[in-house]
N, C-alpha and C positions, 0 to 999 in steps of 0.2 A: 898451867895446863890449858891448850887451846880452846878458843870456844867450839861448840858443835856447830855444823849448818843450821839447824834448829835456834841454839840460842843465837847466833847473827841475826837469822830471818827476823826473832822476836827482838832482837835489840832495834833493826833497823825499822822495823815498824813502828816502835818509840819513838826514834829518832822522828821518824816522817810525822809522825803525830804534831810530837812541842813542835818542832820546828814550824809545821805547818802553821801553827797557832800565833809563833812568834811573825812569821810573815805577814798573817793577816793583820797584826795588831800594827806592825812597822807599814803596811799600806795605808793606813786609816792616818798615822802621824807624820810620815815622811813623805815629804812632796819629792816627787822624782822615783821612787823605789818601785822596783817592780817586782822581783822574783827574788828567792834563795836556795840555794842547795847544799849540798853536801858528799864530801867525798870520803871515803873510810876504806884502808886496808886491814881488816881485820885481824889478819895473823900480828900486825901491828897496832891494835887498839889499846888503849884510846891516842897515844900519842900521834898516830897517823889521819887523827879525824880534823878535816878542814870545813868551815861552814863558810860559804861565800856568798854574801850580798849582793846583788846585781841591781843596778840603776838603768833607768831608761836612754840617759846620755852621761856625757863625760860633765856637763857643765851641772846636771843634778846631783852628779856624786859630789863633786868638788864642792858645791853649795852645801850638800848634806854633811859633808865631813868638817869643812869651817866653820860650821854652826854648832857645832857638839852632837850631831847625831850619830857619830860613828861610835861614841860611848853609849848612846841607848839603843845601836844595836847590838853591843858586845853583852848588854846587861838582857835584853832578850835573849840572845845565844844562850847564857849563863841559867836562866830562868828554865828555857827550854830543857837544858842539859839536864838541870837538877830533877826536872820533871820527870826526865829520861832515866834516872837513876846514874847518870853517867859525871863523874868529877874528873876535871882537865884542869888542870893548875899548872903555869899562869894560862891563862885564856887567851889572851891578846893574838898571841902568835897563831892561832887556830882560824882566826877569823880575818878574811880577804873581801874586799871589796873591789866590785868590776863595773863593766858597763856592758849594756847587751850589743852582740858583736851585729852588727848591720849590712847586708851586704849589699 
């Protein structure tokens, strides 16, 4: 049975809150990390969920991933989803790393 608009809104608020905590943790730990966002189509939830970690520059992204910080961001994503009562396995295909677009 599909989620109602109310259930979708409640879930989105939980995701925003828990992912915000993950974002703040990452900002304190990972040099060059800027922000994160999520995309989701609730008609295909949870398989459509994507969490996107955004870096200030390509160099910062490359350095963080080369030094193993990608695994830390996946771990933070897993903790955030757990806190939001969202089960998604395997998780890695739903986590992306990107760079801020500069005009």
